[in-house]
N, C-alpha and C positions, 0 to 999 in steps of 0.2 A: 564245499564252498570256502571254508576257512583255509584249506590248502591252496586253492586258486588265488585267494587274496594274498596269502603269504608269498606266493610266487610273483604276483603282480608287484607287490611292494618291494620285493627283492630286486626285480628288474628296474623299477623306477630309481631305487637307491643306487644301482649300478650305473644307470645312465647319468644320474646327477654327479656321481663321483668321476665318471669319465670326462664330463665337461669341466668340473670344478676341482677335481682331485689334484691335478698338477698345478692348479692356480687357485689356492684356497681363498684368496681375496678377490678373485676375478668377478666382475660384475655379471649379471645375467646376460646371456648371449642370445642373439637371434639365431634361428636354425642355420642360416647361411654363414653366420660367423663361426659356428662350430666346425665348419668345413675349412680348416686351415692346415697349413703345412708345417712339419718339422723336418729335420734332416732325414729321419727314418721314413716318414710318409712320402717325402719327395722322391726318395730312391724307389719306393714301391710304385709311385705314379709313373715315373720314367719307364720302369720295366713294363707296367701294364699297357702303356701307350706305344711301346716299342720305339722310343725316341732316345735310346742310349747313345747314339752317334752325336747327339746334340746336348748331352747332359750338362756340359760345362756352361751352356747358355742359360740354364735355369738354376744354377747353383747359388746357394746363399753366399753372402759376402764373407771373404776371409778377414776375420777381425785383426789378424796379425800384420797385414800389409795392405798398402794401397798401390794402385797403378801410378807410378810417378809421372808417366807421360800425360795422364789426364790432368795433372796439377800444374804443368808448366805454363808459364805466361804465353799466350797466343794459341794454346791448344784449343781445339774446337770439338764440339760434339760431332759425331759422324753425321754426314749429310748425304741425301740421295745422290748417287753418281760417284761417291768416294770409293776407292778400292776396298775399304773395309766395311762398306755398307753390307748388312746381312744379306746373304744369298736368298733366292726365292725358296730353296729347300729349307733354310732356317726359319723363314716366316711360316712355311707350311707346317714344320714341326711345332712351332710355337702355337699355331692355331689348333693343332691336333691335341697337344697337351692341355690347352685351355679348356677344350670341350665345348659343345653347344654352338659351334661355329661363332664363337664370341669375337673373333678378330674381324674387324670391319675396315675395309679400305675406303678412304674418304672419297665421297662424291659430293662436291659443294652443293648446298641446298638449292641454289637457283640454276643448277646445270641444265634443267629442261628449257631454260630461256635462250640457250646458245646452240647454234648449229654445229659448231666445231667439237662439241662434246659427244656427239653420237646419241644424245638423249633428248634432242629437241622435241618439245611437245607444247604447242601454243596453249592448250587448255590447262595443262599442269602449270605452265609459267604464269598464266593469268591468275590462277588460284593462289600460287605462292606470292605473287606481287600484291594481291588484294589483302593477303593475310600476314604480310611481312612485319607489321607492327605488333602482332600477337606474340606475347612472350613464350607461350607454350609451343608455338611452331619451332622456335629455336631450341627450346629445352628438349623437345622430342627428337631432335637431330643429333647424331653422335658428336659432331664437331662445330656446328654453327653457334655463334655467340650473339649477345644482345647488341654490341656496339661494333659495327663493321670497320670503324675507323682504325682500330688497333690491329685488325687483320689485314689492313691496307686496301680495303674496299674492292677486293677482287670478287668476281662472279656474283655481283648483285643482280636482282631482277632488272630486266631491261626490255625495252620495246624494239631494240636493235639486235635481232638474232644473229647477224653476221659479225657482231663484235667478237674480238679475240681475247676479251678480258676475263674469261672464265679460267683462271689459274688457281692453284692452291693458295698462293699468297701466304698468309700466316696460319692457314688451317693445318692441323696435324695430318700426317700422311696416313696413319692408321689410328683406330680407336678400339679399345676392348670394352665390350658391353658386359660390365661386371655383374655377376650373380652370386659370387662367393668370395670370401676372404682369400681362399686359395688362388683365385684368378688375379687378385691384386698382388699377392706375393710373387706369382710367376711373372707378371708384367713388370714389376719393379726389378726383379732379378734379370730378366731378359734385357731391359733397357740399360741397367747398370753394366752388365757383362759385355754388352755390345757398344757401350759409350754412346747410347742414343739420348737425345733430348726427351724428357718426360714431362708431360703436363697433366693436370687433373681438371676434369669438368664434372660438375653435377648439374647446374642449371645454365652456366655461362653468363650469369648476371653481372659479372665483375666489370667495373667502370674503367679498368686500366688494361684489359686484354690479357689477364693472367691465365685464361683458359685456352689461349691460342699458342701456337709455336710452329714455325715452318720446319718441315722435315721431322716432326716429332711423333712420338707414340703417346696416345692419350688414354688415361684411365677415366672411363665414363661411368659414373656412379648413379646416374639419373634413375635407374630402375630399382634401386634399393631404397624403397620409401616406406618401410615398416615403421610402425609406432606402437609401443606397448605401454600400458599404464600399470603402475604399481601403487596400490592404495596405501601400503605401508612398507617402504623399502629400507632395508638395513645394509648399508655398505660403509666402508671407512669414511668418517666425517659426516655421516648422515644416518640418523637413527629413527626409524619408525614413521617418517613422513611420506606424503604422496610424491610420485615422480613419474616422469615420462622418459622412456628410452627411445631415441630417435635415430633413424638411419640417415645417411648423407643425402639421399635423393628426396627426402620429404620436404615439402614447401612450407612456408610460413602459414599459408591457409590451412593446410592439412594439420599442422601442429595446433593451431588455434582451435580447429574443430574437434580434435582429439581431447584437448584440455576441457573444452566446454562440455563435451559428452560426459565427462566425469566430474562435472560441477566445480571446475577449477579454472585457473588463469595461468598463463605462462608469459614470459617476457619475449617479445618478438618485434620485428620491424613493421613498417607500414605497407610495403610492397608484397603482394600475396604470392608471387611466383619465385621469390628468393629461396634458395636452398638453405634451410635453417641450420643444419649441422655442418655446413661447409664454411665458406668464407664469412658468412654473417657472424657466427659466434667467434670464429677465429680472429676476426677483426675487432671484437669487443661487443658489437651489437647494441646500438642505441635504440630506444623503445619508448612507446607512449606511456609505459608504466615506470619509466626511469625515476620520476619524482617520488615514487613509493619504495622502489626496490633497487635502483641503480641500473647497471648494464646487464644485458643478457648473459654475458660471459661470467658475471659474478655468481651466477646460480647454476653453473655447470658443476656436477658432482663427480663426474668421472668420464673417461673416454676409452675407447678401444682403437688401436691404430696399428698400421704396418710401417715399419721403419725403412730407411734407405737400404739397410742390409737385408731386407726381406722378412724380418722377424715380426711376429704378431705379439704385441705387448698391451698390457693394461696400464692406464694412467689415472692416478688419483692422488689424494692428499697423502697416501702412504706408499704409493708405487710410482717410480719414475717421476719424482717430484719436480724435477727441472722441466720436464715436458708438460706437466700439469700447469706450471706457471706460464710457459710459453704459448701453449695452445689456446689459452683463454686471453686473447687480445693481441698476441704477437704476430698475427697475420697468417693467412692460409697459403697452402701449396709449397711450403719450404721445410717443414719439420718431418713430414710423413703423410700418410693417407689415413684419415680418420674414418673408421667404419661405423661408429655409433657414438652418441653422447647420452648421458643421463642428466636431466635437468630437474630442478625443484619445481613442483607445482604449488602455486599460491591459491589462496581461497578465492572463490567466486566473489565478485564485487560489482556494485553498480557504477555506472559511468554517465556523466552528463556530457553531451556534445552540443556545440553551438556553431552554426555556419552563418556567415553574414559577409556583406561587402559594402563598400562605400567609395566615393571618389569625388573629384572636382565636378562642378556643374555650373549652371548660370548663377546659382546662389552660394556656391562654395568655391572660394578662390583657392589658388594653389597655396597661398600662405596659410589659410585656415586649414586646408588639408594637412599641411605639414605640422601645424600645431596639434592636430588630432593624432598624427603619427608619433609625435614626441610624447604625448600622454601615454600612448601604447608602450613605447620602449621604457618609459619611466616606471611602468607597472611590472617589469620583469621580476624584480625581487619579490614582491608579494605573490605574484603568479607562481613562481617556482617554489617559494616557501610553502605554498598550499598544495604542492605535489602535482601541479598541472603541466600540460604540454600543449604545443600548438604547431600547426603547419600553415604557413601563410605565404602569399605572393604580393609583391609590391612592384607595380608596373608603370612605366612611363608610356602613356598612350599617344604621345606626340602633341605638338601644338600647346604645350603647357598644361596638358591634362594628365591626371594621375589616378590610378585605381588600386585599391587595397582589397584583398579577399582573404578571409579566414576560412580554412578548408580542412579541418575544423579546429576549434578550441576544444581540447580534450581534457576532461576533469574527472579522473578516476576517484572513486570513493567519496564523491560529492553528491549532494542532493540539489534539486533545483534551487532551493532556498540558499544553501551555502554558496552555490555557483553565482547566483545573482548578487549576493553580498560581496563576493570577491571582485566581480567585474564591474559593479555599479559605479565606482569612482571614474573609471575610464569611459563607460557609456554616458555618464552624466556630463563629463567634459565634452564629449562629441555633441551632445544635445545643446550644450551652452554655445558651441561653435556653429550651430545650425547645420550640422552634418547629419543628414537623414540616412537611416539604415533600418533594416528589419532582420532581427536575429531569429533563426529557426533553432530553438533550443529544445533538446529532448533528453529525458532520463531513460537510460537503458538498464535493464536488470542484470546485465552481464557484459563482460569485455567483448565477446565475439559479436553480438549484434551492434555494439557501439562501433567497433572497427568496420564491420560489414557495411554499415549505413554511410560510411564516409570513404575511407581509403579502399575498402574492399570492393566498392562499386566504381572506383575512379579508373576508367579505361586509360586515360592519358598518363596517369602516374605509373601504370604498369606496362606502358608501350615499349617496344623494342625497335631496333633498326635505325635509330637516329644518328646523325653525324654532328656532334658538337664537342667542345673541349671544356669539360667541367672541372670544378675544384670546390673546396669548402674551407671554411675557417671557423674556429671555435673562439668566441669572445668570453672572457672570464667575468665573474661576478665583481671583481675589483674595479672593472671599468664602469660599473654602475655605482659602486660605493664611493668612488672619488668623483666629485662633481666636475672637476676639470677634465678628467679622462672621459666622463660620460659626454660632456659637451663636444669634445673632440670626436668621440665615436659617432654620436648622432649626426654631427655636421658632415662627417665623411660619408656616412651612409646616404644622407640626403643628396650630396653632390654626386655620388655614384649613380643614383637613380635618375637624377636630373640630366646626367650625361647619356642617358638611354641604355644603361647597362642592366643586365638581368640581376634580380635579387629575390631569392626565395629564402625562407628561413623557418626556424623553430625557436620557441623558448623552451628550455629544458634544463634540468640540473641533476644528472645521474651521479650524485656523490657516491662514495664507497659505503653504501648503506648496509651492505652485508659484511663489512669489515674483512675483506679478503685480500690476499696478496696475489696479484696476477699481472699480466703484461698489458692491460688496458692503458692506453695513453693517459697520463695523469692530467692532461688538459680537460678530459671529460669530468674529472672530479671537481673542477673549478668552473666549468662552462655554465653560462646562463643564456647565451644566444648562439645558435648554430646557423651559419650562413652558407647558402649554396650560390655560387657565382659561375660565370662562364665567359670565355672570350667570344666576341661577336663575329659571326661569319654568315654567309648566305645559306640557303637550304641545301644546296648541293655544291659545296665549296671546292675549289681547285686545291691542289696540294699547297700552293703558295698561300692561298687564303687561310688554310688550316694553320700553316706555319705562323702567319701574322696573328691569327687568333690566339695561338698558344703563347706567343711573345707578349701580346697585349695582356693576357691573363696573368702571366708571371710578373710583368714589369709595372702595369698600370692598375691592376686589380688586387693581386695578392700582396705585392710589396707594401702598399699603404696599410693593408690590414695587419700585416706582420709588424709594422712600425707602431701601430696602435696597440696591438696585443701580441708582443713577441713571445716565443716559447719560454724565455726566462721570466715573463710576466704572466704566465698562465695560459697563453695561446697555444694553438696547435691545430692539427688536421685529423679528420677521420680517414684512416688509410683505405677504407673500402670505396670511398667516393672522392678520391683526391686527384690532384693534377699529376699526370704521369711524367711530366717534364720538370717537376719541382726539383731543383738542384739541391735543396736542403732537406730532402725527404727523410733522411735518417733522423734528423733532429725533430722535424715537424710531425712526422707520422708516429714516432715511437716515444716522444717525450724527452728528447735530449740524447747526447752521445753516450752518457754513462749507462742509461737504460738500454740503448741500442747495443752497446758492447756486451752487456750481460746476455742479451738474446743471441748475439753472434756466437758467443762461447757455447751456448746450448746447441745451436745449429751445428757447429763444427764437431761437437762431441758425437752427435747422432748422424751426421751426414758429411763425413770428412772428404768424400770424393766429389761432392757437389751433384748428387743425383737429382735433387729437387731445385728448381729455379723458378722464381716468379718475379716479374718486373717490380721494382721497389720493395721486394721482399727481403727478409733478412739474408745477408750474404750476397745479394745481387750486384753489389758494387764490384765484385770480383769478375763479373761477366759483362759482355756486351752483345747486343743483337745487331749484326751487320746487315741492316736492311737498306742501306744506301739512301736513307731519308725519303723513301718513296711515299710515306704517309703524311708527312708534315709534322708529325709528333712521333714519339717512340712507339714503334709498332713491333709486332712479333713475326714479321715477314722476312726473316733473314737467318743466316747461320748464327748459332750461339757459340761464342768463343770466350776463353779466358782473356781478361784485360792484360 
């Protein structure tokens, strides 16, 4: 028996050294991460799959030189129909070396609704149409995304099967269903060596269309949804604490459930179907726990990723430090393909939630309603100083009628007593004004049930398929500390709602509570009020109506907010939910040009040929999508070319 144990321990030691020996500081890897390529293993794979004829298509980047033709002004990514578009035999060889029939040729999700696709099926079409707002319908499809506007609204569900609108539009032409790091490396190499446009999709939840791209090849990481728990992890910069390792396809809900299973909490967003380790963390990640811990990106301890050159690297406080800075808040889809992240797990904590609403009525005039709303906004400093967060809607119901709904007020690490003490000055003021409401206030013993009872059960919040032109703006604490600025801010928001414009928002203050250095927009370190706004358009707008809504958003909605809270005064935007047509996106999304230039330098170091592109992403000013204006806003339904 002792001999058997000795052999077993020797085998385990060998396996461990095989995984970590070459990378002594490498974080623990998922099994499919261990299947990655080097120059030597790539040569072996090519020989095993008998694809030697196409070996140059899968080769790693030559670090000594770049293709100068790719860098010329006006040069475009190869597009279907071009003479240098890969031959069918090249695509076949690519599929062969990938294995598992991982290469998928795109069939638009709603193709069964159209006769000219050869796939017409009324029953399938009806099922797709009735389920089109379900986010998981789009996540489970290789190329469909949440917001069809940025794909140019081609091939939507229709009751007119003779329509000829089922085209690829902004959909990628091919997607690779990723099941290993090796496949990511091969896909990046194939795209780079063929000068193909490359996009990345995990859930397709992006507000700006970054998961789409006409004529592109897509890396689809949706089925990589592993989560591992480490009760006591020791890696550079983190010693002995609990942590989760998260694959890119895991959703916010899955991450919350994993943390709760192990009696902990993690920082995540409010929408359950968002891919946690993708654009959410890459964009910074605002969270209901921000008042206690800051942004989700502040608690990322390390990452694994594939570079534009096809190499697999570890990223942490001691390895590839520039990427460690950029990948935590500098935006997704432009630095590389992240295969996993490790995040800090915080202790289990109780949460008080409160849901209520009130509005104008026969006994509550519009003026009294707005006095109640002013008292709410005046409370943002004590609310955020107490570590709380909220999600609310302020609606003009027409005919001088207004409605406010709190959905919910979220108070982590509070008791019912401390919550009541915090909110009672505002509630008392509402009662003085004769504004009636009934608050449904609940103490939850952990974060997961608190989230589940509110946002986790909000079907509308997690719906997909909408056509609207959104934006956001962050208002800093200084606009509350200065009475003149506060009066100007509140008066503007009142006029905004009185004009019939949409206004949703949060109170939150994710200061740099973890004292980290990362690329999170510094406006988040000063924010006290996060506003969501949109241009107005009908339910099924024409292209011209979308164009007008985008112009209204920029000129009539965002511009006044920028004047009240400019970037120089602590304002800014959350890049994951921003306006795709914002001409000052570099300043607004990244915290000013100095910070943007720092990120651009990192981008060019790791991706000198421009393998990765994402609209409003770092370096995207050097490119344009020639879509002919067919969407009314910047879409991805066109050839990608150097400016």
